[in-house]
C-alpha positions in Angstrom: 94.0 70.5 116.9 91.3 73.0 117.7 92.2 76.7 117.5 93.2 78.4 120.8 89.9 79.8 122.2 89.5 83.6 122.0 89.3 83.9 125.8 92.7 82.2 126.2 94.6 84.2 123.5 97.0 87.0 124.5 95.5 89.2 121.8 93.1 89.5 118.9 93.6 88.2 115.4 92.2 89.9 112.3 92.1 87.7 109.2 92.1 89.6 105.9 89.9 88.4 103.0 91.7 89.0 99.8 89.7 87.1 97.2 88.6 88.6 93.9 85.4 86.6 93.5 82.3 86.4 95.7 82.2 82.6 95.9 85.8 82.5 97.1 85.4 85.4 99.5 82.4 83.6 101.1 84.5 80.4 101.4 87.4 82.3 102.9 85.1 84.0 105.5 83.8 80.6 106.5 87.4 79.4 106.9 88.3 82.5 108.9 85.3 82.4 111.3 86.8 79.8 113.8 90.3 81.4 113.7 89.6 85.1 113.7 88.5 87.6 116.3 87.8 90.1 113.5 87.6 89.7 109.7 88.9 92.4 107.3 87.1 92.7 104.0 89.5 94.0 101.4 87.1 95.6 99.0 89.9 96.8 96.7 90.3 93.1 95.8 86.7 92.2 95.4 84.8 93.4 92.4 80.9 93.6 92.4 80.4 92.6 96.0 77.1 91.2 97.2 76.9 93.1 100.5 73.9 91.1 101.9 75.7 87.8 101.4 79.0 89.1 102.8 77.5 90.5 105.9 75.4 87.5 106.6 78.4 85.1 106.3 80.6 86.4 109.0 80.4 85.1 112.6 82.9 87.8 113.7 83.0 91.6 113.4 84.0 93.1 110.1 86.6 95.7 109.3 86.0 97.1 105.8 88.9 98.5 103.9 89.2 99.8 100.3 92.9 100.4 100.2 94.4 102.9 97.8 97.3 101.9 95.5 99.7 104.4 97.1 99.5 102.4 100.4 99.6 98.8 99.1 96.0 98.5 97.8 94.5 97.7 94.4 91.6 100.2 94.1 91.8 101.9 90.7 88.7 104.1 90.7 88.3 107.7 91.9 88.8 108.8 95.4 85.1 109.7 95.7 84.1 106.2 94.5 86.7 104.6 96.8 85.4 106.2 100.0 81.8 105.6 98.9 82.5 101.9 99.4 83.3 102.7 103.0 80.1 104.7 103.4 78.2 101.7 102.1 80.0 99.5 104.7 78.9 102.0 107.4 75.3 101.8 106.3 75.6 98.0 106.5 76.7 98.1 110.1 80.4 97.3 109.8 82.2 97.2 113.1 85.1 99.3 111.7 86.1 101.0 108.5 89.8 101.6 107.8 90.7 104.7 105.9 94.1 106.2 105.1 95.1 109.5 106.7 96.3 110.6 103.3 92.8 110.3 101.7 91.2 113.3 100.1 90.8 115.7 103.1 87.2 116.7 102.4 86.0 113.2 101.7 87.8 112.0 104.8 86.1 114.7 106.9 82.7 113.7 105.5 83.3 110.0 106.3 84.4 110.8 109.9 81.1 112.7 110.4 79.0 109.8 109.3 80.5 106.8 111.1 77.5 106.5 113.5 78.0 103.2 115.3 80.9 102.1 113.1 84.3 102.9 114.5 87.0 104.6 112.4 90.5 103.2 111.9 92.8 105.9 110.6 95.7 104.3 109.0 99.2 105.0 107.6 101.4 102.6 105.7 105.1 103.1 104.9 106.5 100.5 102.5 110.0 102.0 102.4 111.2 101.9 106.0 110.4 102.3 109.7 111.0 106.0 110.5 112.9 107.1 113.6 111.2 107.0 116.9 110.9 110.8 116.8 109.2 110.7 113.4 106.9 107.9 114.5 105.7 109.8 117.5 105.2 112.9 115.4 103.1 110.9 113.0 101.1 109.4 115.8 100.3 112.8 117.3 99.3 114.1 113.9 96.9 111.2 113.5 95.5 111.7 117.0 94.3 115.2 116.0 91.8 113.6 113.6 90.1 111.9 116.6 89.9 108.3 115.3 88.7 105.5 117.5 91.8 103.5 116.4 95.1 104.5 114.9 96.9 102.0 112.6 100.6 102.5 111.7 102.3 99.9 109.5 106.0 100.4 108.5 108.6 98.3 106.6 111.2 96.7 108.8 114.7 96.7 107.4 116.2 95.4 110.6 115.0 93.5 113.6 115.5 96.7 115.7 112.7 98.3 113.7 110.3 96.0 115.6 111.4 97.6 118.9 110.5 101.1 117.6 107.0 99.9 116.8 106.6 98.2 120.2 107.7 101.3 121.9 105.1 103.3 119.9 102.4 101.0 121.3 103.5 101.8 124.9 103.4 105.5 124.1 99.9 105.3 122.7 98.6 103.4 125.7 99.9 106.0 128.0 97.8 108.5 126.1 94.8 106.2 126.2 94.7 105.9 122.4 93.7 102.6 120.9 96.2 101.5 118.3 97.3 98.8 115.9 101.0 99.1 115.0 103.3 96.6 113.3 106.2 96.1 110.9 105.8 94.6 107.4 108.3 92.4 105.6 110.2 89.3 106.7 112.2 91.3 109.3 108.9 92.5 110.8 107.3 89.2 111.8 108.3 89.6 115.4 106.1 92.8 115.8 103.1 90.9 114.4 103.5 88.2 117.0 104.2 90.4 120.0 102.3 93.6 119.3 99.1 92.4 121.0 101.1 91.5 124.1 102.3 95.2 124.1 98.8 96.6 123.8 97.9 96.5 120.1 94.2 96.2 119.7 94.7 93.4 117.2 97.3 91.9 114.8 96.8 90.6 111.2 97.3 87.0 110.2 96.4 85.3 106.9 94.5 82.1 106.2 97.5 80.7 104.4 100.8 81.7 102.8 99.0 82.5 99.5 96.3 84.7 100.9 98.2 87.4 102.9 97.3 91.1 102.5 100.8 92.4 103.2 104.3 91.1 103.2 105.4 89.3 106.4 102.1 88.1 107.6 102.2 84.8 109.4 99.2 82.5 109.1 96.5 82.5 111.8 97.2 78.9 112.7 100.9 79.5 113.0 100.3 82.5 115.2 97.9 80.6 117.5 100.4 77.9 117.7 103.1 80.3 118.8 100.9 82.0 121.3 99.9 78.7 122.8 103.6 78.2 123.6 104.4 81.6 125.0 
């Protein structure tokens, strides 16, 4: 069965590329092109990237991320080197770069001032829990002060009720005309990944298959499209 066309989907799907070798990354991008609305390049997985080949292989806009270890990533170099990768992505014309709010403040400020046509996703990841609604709103307002194009908040779901907190956060953000991606991680958080775009999230994340997810609880892109087709 052909994937549900983009114009008939209730939301956008971002497929992360988590390969460690260029040849496999290029193959994964090829697989993602017909499924994704956006493709996330996880540069903390990929050593010695060939930027020219990467950017010529994608039929969909790229989000470039170089995730720090403290928020679920693999990058082991210095903070300066980590964000230099994002500056390279900006110079290559990436549609988005995703950078953590807890990055080095001066380097984060420098990055924000040089995004040019690339849009900034300011992100926050909590692998312990989903905070209270009051705490989530406080985090959201703090992130808004940085002036990002998109705010991304990902938390760990311990209960199904945590999904409701995240969906409520989406409604709050939309009332303030702030573009947002918000979801719960973990098995208990799958509901938020499926329904977040229906509540106003700019996109959701889905993997190519069960072995190539970038965070716990991701459904596959094909499974997500199948679910959406039946909603």
